[in-house]
N, CA, C and O atoms as a GROMACS GRO file, in nm:
protein
  476
    1PRO      N    1   0.083  -0.119   0.000
    1PRO     CA    2   0.000   0.000   0.000
    1PRO      C    3   0.087   0.124   0.000
    1PRO      O    4   0.181   0.136   0.078
    2GLY      N    5   0.054   0.219  -0.090
    2GLY     CA    6   0.128   0.343  -0.097
    2GLY      C    7   0.260   0.331  -0.170
    2GLY      O    8   0.331   0.430  -0.186
    3ARG      N    9   0.294   0.211  -0.215
    3ARG     CA   10   0.422   0.188  -0.280
    3ARG      C   11   0.394   0.153  -0.426
    3ARG      O   12   0.306   0.072  -0.453
    4THR      N   13   0.468   0.211  -0.518
    4THR     CA   14   0.447   0.178  -0.659
    4THR      C   15   0.534   0.059  -0.696
    4THR      O   16   0.650   0.052  -0.657
    5GLU      N   17   0.477  -0.034  -0.769
    5GLU     CA   18   0.550  -0.152  -0.813
    5GLU      C   19   0.643  -0.113  -0.927
    5GLU      O   20   0.604  -0.039  -1.017
    6ARG      N   21   0.763  -0.162  -0.924
    6ARG     CA   22   0.858  -0.132  -1.031
    6ARG      C   23   0.831  -0.216  -1.154
    6ARG      O   24   0.857  -0.173  -1.267
    7SER      N   25   0.779  -0.336  -1.133
    7SER     CA   26   0.746  -0.420  -1.247
    7SER      C   27   0.639  -0.521  -1.207
    7SER      O   28   0.626  -0.554  -1.089
    8PRO      N   29   0.562  -0.569  -1.303
    8PRO     CA   30   0.463  -0.672  -1.272
    8PRO      C   31   0.529  -0.799  -1.218
    8PRO      O   32   0.471  -0.869  -1.134
    9MET      N   33   0.649  -0.830  -1.266
    9MET     CA   34   0.719  -0.950  -1.220
    9MET      C   35   0.753  -0.938  -1.072
    9MET      O   36   0.738  -1.035  -0.997
   10ALA      N   37   0.799  -0.821  -1.028
   10ALA     CA   38   0.832  -0.801  -0.887
   10ALA      C   39   0.708  -0.819  -0.800
   10ALA      O   40   0.715  -0.880  -0.694
   11ALA      N   41   0.595  -0.766  -0.845
   11ALA     CA   42   0.471  -0.780  -0.769
   11ALA      C   43   0.430  -0.926  -0.761
   11ALA      O   44   0.387  -0.973  -0.656
   12ALA      N   45   0.442  -0.998  -0.871
   12ALA     CA   46   0.406  -1.141  -0.874
   12ALA      C   47   0.496  -1.220  -0.780
   12ALA      O   48   0.448  -1.308  -0.708
   13LEU      N   49   0.627  -1.192  -0.782
   13LEU     CA   50   0.720  -1.263  -0.694
   13LEU      C   51   0.691  -1.235  -0.548
   13LEU      O   52   0.696  -1.326  -0.465
   14ARG      N   53   0.661  -1.110  -0.515
   14ARG     CA   54   0.627  -1.076  -0.376
   14ARG      C   55   0.502  -1.151  -0.333
   14ARG      O   56   0.496  -1.201  -0.220
   15GLY      N   57   0.402  -1.160  -0.421
   15GLY     CA   58   0.280  -1.234  -0.388
   15GLY      C   59   0.306  -1.382  -0.366
   15GLY      O   60   0.254  -1.441  -0.272
   16ARG      N   61   0.388  -1.440  -0.452
   16ARG     CA   62   0.421  -1.583  -0.437
   16ARG      C   63   0.496  -1.607  -0.307
   16ARG      O   64   0.471  -1.705  -0.237
   17LEU      N   65   0.590  -1.517  -0.273
   17LEU     CA   66   0.667  -1.530  -0.150
   17LEU      C   67   0.576  -1.520  -0.028
   17LEU      O   68   0.591  -1.597   0.067
   18ARG      N   69   0.483  -1.425  -0.029
   18ARG     CA   70   0.388  -1.412   0.083
   18ARG      C   71   0.306  -1.541   0.100
   18ARG      O   72   0.287  -1.588   0.212
   19ARG      N   73   0.257  -1.597  -0.011
   19ARG     CA   74   0.178  -1.720  -0.003
   19ARG      C   75   0.263  -1.835   0.051
   19ARG      O   76   0.215  -1.914   0.133
   20LEU      N   77   0.388  -1.846   0.006
   20LEU     CA   78   0.476  -1.952   0.052
   20LEU      C   79   0.502  -1.939   0.201
   20LEU      O   80   0.493  -2.037   0.274
   21VAL      N   81   0.535  -1.819   0.247
   21VAL     CA   82   0.563  -1.797   0.389
   21VAL      C   83   0.440  -1.828   0.473
   21VAL      O   84   0.453  -1.882   0.582
   22SER      N   85   0.322  -1.794   0.424
   22SER     CA   86   0.200  -1.819   0.501
   22SER      C   87   0.173  -1.969   0.517
   22SER      O   88   0.105  -2.007   0.612
   23THR      N   89   0.224  -2.053   0.428
   23THR     CA   90   0.202  -2.198   0.440
   23THR      C   91   0.296  -2.264   0.539
   23THR      O   92   0.270  -2.376   0.583
   24LEU      N   93   0.407  -2.197   0.576
   24LEU     CA   94   0.505  -2.259   0.665
   24LEU      C   95   0.456  -2.269   0.808
   24LEU      O   96   0.498  -2.358   0.881
   25GLY      N   97   0.369  -2.178   0.849
   25GLY     CA   98   0.322  -2.180   0.987
   25GLY      C   99   0.427  -2.124   1.080
   25GLY      O  100   0.535  -2.085   1.035
   26PRO      N  101   0.398  -2.121   1.209
   26PRO     CA  102   0.492  -2.062   1.305
   26PRO      C  103   0.615  -2.151   1.323
   26PRO      O  104   0.605  -2.274   1.322
   27VAL      N  105   0.728  -2.088   1.340
   27VAL     CA  106   0.854  -2.159   1.366
   27VAL      C  107   0.897  -2.119   1.505
   27VAL      O  108   0.913  -2.000   1.534
   28THR      N  109   0.916  -2.217   1.592
   28THR     CA  110   0.956  -2.187   1.728
   28THR      C  111   1.089  -2.252   1.759
   28THR      O  112   1.125  -2.354   1.700
   29ALA      N  113   1.160  -2.191   1.852
   29ALA     CA  114   1.290  -2.247   1.892
   29ALA      C  115   1.272  -2.375   1.972
   29ALA      O  116   1.368  -2.451   1.988
   30ALA      N  117   1.152  -2.401   2.021
   30ALA     CA  118   1.127  -2.519   2.102
   30ALA      C  119   1.086  -2.638   2.016
   30ALA      O  120   1.025  -2.733   2.067
   31ALA      N  121   1.117  -2.634   1.888
   31ALA     CA  122   1.079  -2.744   1.799
   31ALA      C  123   1.148  -2.873   1.843
   31ALA      O  124   1.257  -2.872   1.900
   32ALA      N  125   1.083  -2.984   1.814
   32ALA     CA  126   1.138  -3.114   1.852
   32ALA      C  127   1.268  -3.140   1.779
   32ALA      O  128   1.285  -3.096   1.665
   33PRO      N  129   1.362  -3.211   1.843
   33PRO     CA  130   1.487  -3.243   1.775
   33PRO      C  131   1.459  -3.327   1.652
   33PRO      O  132   1.363  -3.405   1.650
   34ARG      N  133   1.540  -3.312   1.551
   34ARG     CA  134   1.519  -3.381   1.426
   34ARG      C  135   1.635  -3.474   1.396
   34ARG      O  136   1.746  -3.453   1.445
   35PRO      N  137   1.610  -3.575   1.316
   35PRO     CA  138   1.722  -3.661   1.277
   35PRO      C  139   1.822  -3.581   1.196
   35PRO      O  140   1.784  -3.495   1.117
   36LEU      N  141   1.948  -3.609   1.214
   36LEU     CA  142   2.054  -3.533   1.148
   36LEU      C  143   2.118  -3.618   1.039
   36LEU      O  144   2.156  -3.732   1.063
   37VAL      N  145   2.130  -3.563   0.921
   37VAL     CA  146   2.195  -3.631   0.809
   37VAL      C  147   2.345  -3.603   0.820
   37VAL      O  148   2.392  -3.496   0.784
   38LEU      N  149   2.419  -3.701   0.871
   38LEU     CA  150   2.562  -3.679   0.891
   38LEU      C  151   2.650  -3.765   0.802
   38LEU      O  152   2.768  -3.735   0.785
   39HIS      N  153   2.596  -3.870   0.746
   39HIS     CA  154   2.680  -3.956   0.662
   39HIS      C  155   2.597  -4.024   0.555
   39HIS      O  156   2.476  -4.038   0.568
   40PRO      N  157   2.664  -4.066   0.449
   40PRO     CA  158   2.593  -4.119   0.332
   40PRO      C  159   2.551  -4.264   0.347
   40PRO      O  160   2.608  -4.352   0.281
   41THR      N  161   2.453  -4.292   0.431
   41THR     CA  162   2.408  -4.430   0.446
   41THR      C  163   2.325  -4.480   0.328
   41THR      O  164   2.331  -4.600   0.299
   42PRO      N  165   2.246  -4.395   0.258
   42PRO     CA  166   2.169  -4.447   0.146
   42PRO      C  167   2.260  -4.494   0.031
   42PRO      O  168   2.378  -4.458   0.025
   43ARG      N  169   2.206  -4.572  -0.055
   43ARG     CA  170   2.273  -4.617  -0.176
   43ARG      C  171   2.403  -4.693  -0.145
   43ARG      O  172   2.498  -4.688  -0.223
   44GLY      N  173   2.405  -4.765  -0.032
   44GLY     CA  174   2.517  -4.853  -0.002
   44GLY      C  175   2.650  -4.787   0.027
   44GLY      O  176   2.754  -4.848   0.007
   45MET      N  177   2.649  -4.663   0.075
   45MET     CA  178   2.774  -4.592   0.099
   45MET      C  179   2.839  -4.629   0.231
   45MET      O  180   2.952  -4.588   0.256
   46GLY      N  181   2.773  -4.705   0.317
   46GLY     CA  182   2.830  -4.739   0.447
   46GLY      C  183   2.794  -4.635   0.551
   46GLY      O  184   2.713  -4.546   0.526
   47THR      N  185   2.856  -4.646   0.668
   47THR     CA  186   2.820  -4.557   0.778
   47THR      C  187   2.930  -4.459   0.811
   47THR      O  188   2.919  -4.387   0.911
   48GLY      N  189   3.036  -4.451   0.734
   48GLY     CA  190   3.143  -4.356   0.761
   48GLY      C  191   3.100  -4.214   0.734
   48GLY      O  192   3.001  -4.191   0.665
   49ALA      N  193   3.173  -4.118   0.788
   49ALA     CA  194   3.141  -3.977   0.768
   49ALA      C  195   3.169  -3.938   0.622
   49ALA      O  196   3.243  -4.006   0.552
   50TRP      N  197   3.106  -3.827   0.579
   50TRP     CA  198   3.134  -3.775   0.445
   50TRP      C  199   3.284  -3.747   0.436
   50TRP      O  200   3.344  -3.706   0.536
   51GLN      N  201   3.343  -3.767   0.323
   51GLN     CA  202   3.486  -3.740   0.304
   51GLN      C  203   3.513  -3.592   0.280
   51GLN      O  204   3.618  -3.542   0.320
   52THR      N  205   3.420  -3.522   0.216
   52THR     CA  206   3.447  -3.385   0.173
   52THR      C  207   3.348  -3.283   0.229
   52THR      O  208   3.357  -3.165   0.195
   53LEU      N  209   3.256  -3.325   0.314
   53LEU     CA  210   3.154  -3.235   0.369
   53LEU      C  211   3.146  -3.247   0.520
   53LEU      O  212   3.171  -3.353   0.576
   54LEU      N  213   3.113  -3.136   0.585
   54LEU     CA  214   3.074  -3.137   0.725
   54LEU      C  215   2.929  -3.092   0.730
   54LEU      O  216   2.897  -2.984   0.679
   55VAL      N  217   2.842  -3.172   0.791
   55VAL     CA  218   2.700  -3.138   0.800
   55VAL      C  219   2.664  -3.131   0.948
   55VAL      O  220   2.676  -3.230   1.020
   56THR      N  221   2.620  -3.014   0.993
   56THR     CA  222   2.588  -2.994   1.133
   56THR      C  223   2.458  -2.913   1.145
   56THR      O  224   2.425  -2.836   1.055
   57PRO      N  225   2.386  -2.930   1.256
   57PRO     CA  226   2.268  -2.845   1.277
   57PRO      C  227   2.314  -2.704   1.308
   57PRO      O  228   2.412  -2.684   1.380
   58SER      N  229   2.243  -2.606   1.254
   58SER     CA  230   2.281  -2.466   1.273
   58SER      C  231   2.174  -2.392   1.352
   58SER      O  232   2.195  -2.277   1.392
   59GLY      N  233   2.062  -2.453   1.374
   59GLY     CA  234   1.950  -2.394   1.446
   59GLY      C  235   1.829  -2.482   1.423
   59GLY      O  236   1.838  -2.585   1.356
   60PRO      N  237   1.715  -2.442   1.478
   60PRO     CA  238   1.594  -2.522   1.454
   60PRO      C  239   1.562  -2.527   1.305
   60PRO      O  240   1.547  -2.423   1.241
   61HIS      N  241   1.553  -2.646   1.251
   61HIS     CA  242   1.515  -2.668   1.111
   61HIS      C  243   1.620  -2.618   1.012
   61HIS      O  244   1.588  -2.598   0.895
   62VAL      N  245   1.744  -2.596   1.056
   62VAL     CA  246   1.849  -2.544   0.968
   62VAL      C  247   1.970  -2.635   0.976
   62VAL      O  248   2.015  -2.671   1.085
   63LEU      N  249   2.024  -2.673   0.860
   63LEU     CA  250   2.148  -2.749   0.853
   63LEU      C  251   2.256  -2.664   0.791
   63LEU      O  252   2.230  -2.584   0.700
   64HIS      N  253   2.379  -2.680   0.839
   64HIS     CA  254   2.496  -2.614   0.782
   64HIS      C  255   2.577  -2.720   0.708
   64HIS      O  256   2.627  -2.815   0.769
   65VAL      N  257   2.588  -2.705   0.577
   65VAL     CA  258   2.668  -2.795   0.494
   65VAL      C  259   2.794  -2.718   0.456
   65VAL      O  260   2.786  -2.613   0.392
   66GLU      N  261   2.909  -2.771   0.496
   66GLU     CA  262   3.036  -2.702   0.471
   66GLU      C  263   3.124  -2.787   0.380
   66GLU      O  264   3.151  -2.903   0.409
   67LEU      N  265   3.169  -2.727   0.269
   67LEU     CA  266   3.268  -2.794   0.184
   67LEU      C  267   3.395  -2.804   0.267
   67LEU      O  268   3.441  -2.704   0.322
   68ASN      N  269   3.452  -2.924   0.277
   68ASN     CA  270   3.563  -2.944   0.370
   68ASN      C  271   3.689  -2.997   0.300
   68ASN      O  272   3.735  -3.108   0.327
   69ARG      N  273   3.741  -2.916   0.210
   69ARG     CA  274   3.869  -2.945   0.146
   69ARG      C  275   3.954  -2.817   0.148
   69ARG      O  276   3.997  -2.770   0.043
   70PRO      N  277   3.979  -2.761   0.267
   70PRO     CA  278   4.048  -2.632   0.273
   70PRO      C  279   4.189  -2.638   0.215
   70PRO      O  280   4.238  -2.538   0.162
   71ASP      N  281   4.255  -2.754   0.223
   71ASP     CA  282   4.390  -2.767   0.168
   71ASP      C  283   4.390  -2.754   0.015
   71ASP      O  284   4.491  -2.719  -0.044
   72LYS      N  285   4.276  -2.782  -0.048
   72LYS     CA  286   4.260  -2.770  -0.193
   72LYS      C  287   4.170  -2.653  -0.228
   72LYS      O  288   4.119  -2.644  -0.340
   73ARG      N  289   4.150  -2.563  -0.132
   73ARG     CA  290   4.062  -2.446  -0.149
   73ARG      C  291   3.921  -2.487  -0.193
   73ARG      O  292   3.856  -2.421  -0.273
   74ASN      N  293   3.878  -2.600  -0.136
   74ASN     CA  294   3.743  -2.654  -0.162
   74ASN      C  295   3.713  -2.673  -0.311
   74ASN      O  296   3.599  -2.659  -0.355
   75ALA      N  297   3.818  -2.706  -0.387
   75ALA     CA  298   3.799  -2.734  -0.530
   75ALA      C  299   3.706  -2.854  -0.545
   75ALA      O  300   3.712  -2.949  -0.468
   76LEU      N  301   3.619  -2.847  -0.644
   76LEU     CA  302   3.514  -2.947  -0.664
   76LEU      C  303   3.568  -3.066  -0.743
   76LEU      O  304   3.578  -3.061  -0.865
   77ASN      N  305   3.601  -3.174  -0.672
   77ASN     CA  306   3.644  -3.297  -0.739
   77ASN      C  307   3.523  -3.391  -0.752
   77ASN      O  308   3.413  -3.357  -0.709
   78SER      N  309   3.543  -3.506  -0.811
   78SER     CA  310   3.431  -3.597  -0.835
   78SER      C  311   3.368  -3.646  -0.705
   78SER      O  312   3.247  -3.665  -0.698
   79THR      N  313   3.449  -3.666  -0.601
   79THR     CA  314   3.395  -3.710  -0.472
   79THR      C  315   3.306  -3.603  -0.412
   79THR      O  316   3.198  -3.634  -0.362
   80LEU      N  317   3.351  -3.479  -0.415
   80LEU     CA  318   3.272  -3.368  -0.360
   80LEU      C  319   3.141  -3.351  -0.436
   80LEU      O  320   3.036  -3.332  -0.375
   81TRP      N  321   3.145  -3.358  -0.570
   81TRP     CA  322   3.022  -3.348  -0.650
   81TRP      C  323   2.923  -3.457  -0.610
   81TRP      O  324   2.805  -3.430  -0.590
   82ARG      N  325   2.973  -3.583  -0.600
   82ARG     CA  326   2.886  -3.696  -0.566
   82ARG      C  327   2.827  -3.678  -0.426
   82ARG      O  328   2.707  -3.698  -0.406
   83GLU      N  329   2.912  -3.640  -0.329
   83GLU     CA  330   2.863  -3.624  -0.193
   83GLU      C  331   2.764  -3.508  -0.180
   83GLU      O  332   2.667  -3.518  -0.105
   84LEU      N  333   2.788  -3.398  -0.252
   84LEU     CA  334   2.692  -3.287  -0.250
   84LEU      C  335   2.556  -3.333  -0.302
   84LEU      O  336   2.453  -3.304  -0.242
   85ARG      N  337   2.557  -3.404  -0.413
   85ARG     CA  338   2.432  -3.454  -0.472
   85ARG      C  339   2.360  -3.546  -0.372
   85ARG      O  340   2.240  -3.530  -0.350
   86GLU      N  341   2.432  -3.640  -0.313
   86GLU     CA  342   2.371  -3.734  -0.218
   86GLU      C  343   2.323  -3.664  -0.091
   86GLU      O  344   2.216  -3.694  -0.040
   87CYS      N  345   2.405  -3.570  -0.041
   87CYS     CA  346   2.369  -3.497   0.080
   87CYS      C  347   2.240  -3.418   0.059
   87CYS      O  348   2.149  -3.425   0.142
   88PHE      N  349   2.232  -3.343  -0.052
   88PHE     CA  350   2.112  -3.263  -0.076
   88PHE      C  351   1.991  -3.351  -0.111
   88PHE      O  352   1.878  -3.311  -0.086
   89ARG      N  353   2.014  -3.467  -0.168
   89ARG     CA  354   1.904  -3.561  -0.191
   89ARG      C  355   1.849  -3.607  -0.056
   89ARG      O  356   1.727  -3.615  -0.037
   90ASP      N  357   1.940  -3.638   0.038
   90ASP     CA  358   1.896  -3.680   0.172
   90ASP      C  359   1.825  -3.566   0.245
   90ASP      O  360   1.723  -3.588   0.311
   91ILE      N  361   1.878  -3.445   0.234
   91ILE     CA  362   1.816  -3.330   0.300
   91ILE      C  363   1.677  -3.304   0.241
   91ILE      O  364   1.584  -3.269   0.314
   92THR      N  365   1.663  -3.321   0.111
   92THR     CA  366   1.533  -3.302   0.046
   92THR      C  367   1.428  -3.397   0.103
   92THR      O  368   1.311  -3.360   0.115
   93ASP      N  369   1.469  -3.517   0.139
   93ASP     CA  370   1.377  -3.616   0.195
   93ASP      C  371   1.343  -3.590   0.341
   93ASP      O  372   1.254  -3.655   0.395
   94ASP      N  373   1.413  -3.496   0.406
   94ASP     CA  374   1.392  -3.466   0.548
   94ASP      C  375   1.298  -3.347   0.561
   94ASP      O  376   1.340  -3.232   0.547
   95ALA      N  377   1.170  -3.373   0.587
   95ALA     CA  378   1.069  -3.267   0.592
   95ALA      C  379   1.092  -3.167   0.704
   95ALA      O  380   1.039  -3.057   0.699
   96SER      N  381   1.170  -3.203   0.807
   96SER     CA  382   1.191  -3.110   0.918
   96SER      C  383   1.298  -3.006   0.888
   96SER      O  384   1.311  -2.908   0.961
   97CYS      N  385   1.376  -3.024   0.782
   97CYS     CA  386   1.478  -2.925   0.744
   97CYS      C  387   1.414  -2.822   0.652
   97CYS      O  388   1.363  -2.856   0.545
   98ARG      N  389   1.416  -2.696   0.695
   98ARG     CA  390   1.354  -2.589   0.617
   98ARG      C  391   1.455  -2.500   0.547
   98ARG      O  392   1.420  -2.429   0.453
   99ALA      N  393   1.581  -2.504   0.591
   99ALA     CA  394   1.683  -2.418   0.529
   99ALA      C  395   1.819  -2.485   0.540
   99ALA      O  396   1.845  -2.563   0.631
  100VAL      N  397   1.906  -2.453   0.444
  100VAL     CA  398   2.043  -2.504   0.443
  100VAL      C  399   2.137  -2.386   0.422
  100VAL      O  400   2.115  -2.302   0.335
  101VAL      N  401   2.242  -2.380   0.505
  101VAL     CA  402   2.348  -2.282   0.487
  101VAL      C  403   2.465  -2.357   0.425
  101VAL      O  404   2.512  -2.456   0.480
  102LEU      N  405   2.510  -2.311   0.310
  102LEU     CA  406   2.621  -2.375   0.239
  102LEU      C  407   2.742  -2.282   0.247
  102LEU      O  408   2.733  -2.165   0.212
  103SER      N  409   2.855  -2.337   0.295
  103SER     CA  410   2.976  -2.256   0.307
  103SER      C  411   3.098  -2.342   0.276
  103SER      O  412   3.086  -2.462   0.251
  104GLY      N  413   3.214  -2.279   0.277
  104GLY     CA  414   3.339  -2.350   0.252
  104GLY      C  415   3.436  -2.330   0.366
  104GLY      O  416   3.448  -2.220   0.420
  105ALA      N  417   3.507  -2.436   0.404
  105ALA     CA  418   3.609  -2.427   0.509
  105ALA      C  419   3.730  -2.351   0.456
  105ALA      O  420   3.762  -2.358   0.337
  106GLY      N  421   3.797  -2.280   0.542
  106GLY     CA  422   3.918  -2.209   0.503
  106GLY      C  423   3.891  -2.069   0.450
  106GLY      O  424   3.790  -2.007   0.484
  107LYS      N  425   3.983  -2.020   0.367
  107LYS     CA  426   3.978  -1.882   0.321
  107LYS      C  427   3.874  -1.855   0.213
  107LYS      O  428   3.824  -1.743   0.202
  108LEU      N  429   3.839  -1.956   0.133
  108LEU     CA  430   3.746  -1.936   0.022
  108LEU      C  431   3.628  -2.030   0.031
  108LEU      O  432   3.632  -2.133   0.098
  109PHE      N  433   3.521  -1.991  -0.039
  109PHE     CA  434   3.408  -2.083  -0.054
  109PHE      C  435   3.452  -2.199  -0.141
  109PHE      O  436   3.444  -2.315  -0.099
  110THR      N  437   3.499  -2.170  -0.263
  110THR     CA  438   3.553  -2.274  -0.351
  110THR      C  439   3.638  -2.209  -0.459
  110THR      O  440   3.613  -2.096  -0.501
  111ALA      N  441   3.738  -2.282  -0.504
  111ALA     CA  442   3.822  -2.237  -0.614
  111ALA      C  443   3.764  -2.280  -0.749
  111ALA      O  444   3.818  -2.245  -0.853
  112GLY      N  445   3.655  -2.357  -0.747
  112GLY     CA  446   3.595  -2.405  -0.872
  112GLY      C  447   3.626  -2.552  -0.893
  112GLY      O  448   3.653  -2.625  -0.797
  113ILE      N  449   3.623  -2.593  -1.018
  113ILE     CA  450   3.647  -2.734  -1.051
  113ILE      C  451   3.792  -2.771  -1.027
  113ILE      O  452   3.883  -2.695  -1.061
  114ASP      N  453   3.815  -2.887  -0.968
  114ASP     CA  454   3.949  -2.939  -0.944
  114ASP      C  455   4.002  -2.995  -1.076
  114ASP      O  456   3.968  -3.107  -1.114
  115LEU      N  457   4.085  -2.917  -1.145
  115LEU     CA  458   4.136  -2.958  -1.276
  115LEU      C  459   4.222  -3.084  -1.269
  115LEU      O  460   4.230  -3.159  -1.366
  116GLY      N  461   4.285  -3.107  -1.155
  116GLY     CA  462   4.366  -3.227  -1.137
  116GLY      C  463   4.282  -3.354  -1.133
  116GLY      O  464   4.335  -3.464  -1.153
  117ASP      N  465   4.155  -3.340  -1.108
  117ASP     CA  466   4.065  -3.454  -1.100
  117ASP      C  467   4.005  -3.492  -1.235
  117ASP      O  468   3.941  -3.597  -1.247
  118LEU      N  469   4.026  -3.409  -1.336
  118LEU     CA  470   3.967  -3.435  -1.466
  118LEU      C  471   4.037  -3.549  -1.541
  118LEU      O  472   3.982  -3.605  -1.636
  119GLY      N  473   4.157  -3.582  -1.497
  119GLY     CA  474   4.227  -3.695  -1.555
  119GLY      C  475   4.306  -3.659  -1.672
  119GLY      O  476   4.370  -3.745  -1.731
   0.00000   0.00000   0.00000
């Protein structure tokens, strides 16, 4: 109200965002603890920890996924690509997770593709 829309697309996006937020319902800090996705158990990966990721709870309904190859500036090798895909597939199946924070260990988020891994 009282504000002019800069574009019809901006108005439509704001409307969609309002509708989405209204469907989430109240979020409280007293939410029940949720199962934590810490290792790649699906698809026969075993029970060991991720090799290239750290996954930790960051708050109610929030997971922190950290690229963990600081010695290689978090360069994306084939293992990291596979683990990211599997990790986010598992997180997608977890209805109690509402947000994910993605970061990189060390000085950078990522240096990009690991050219040494291309063969």
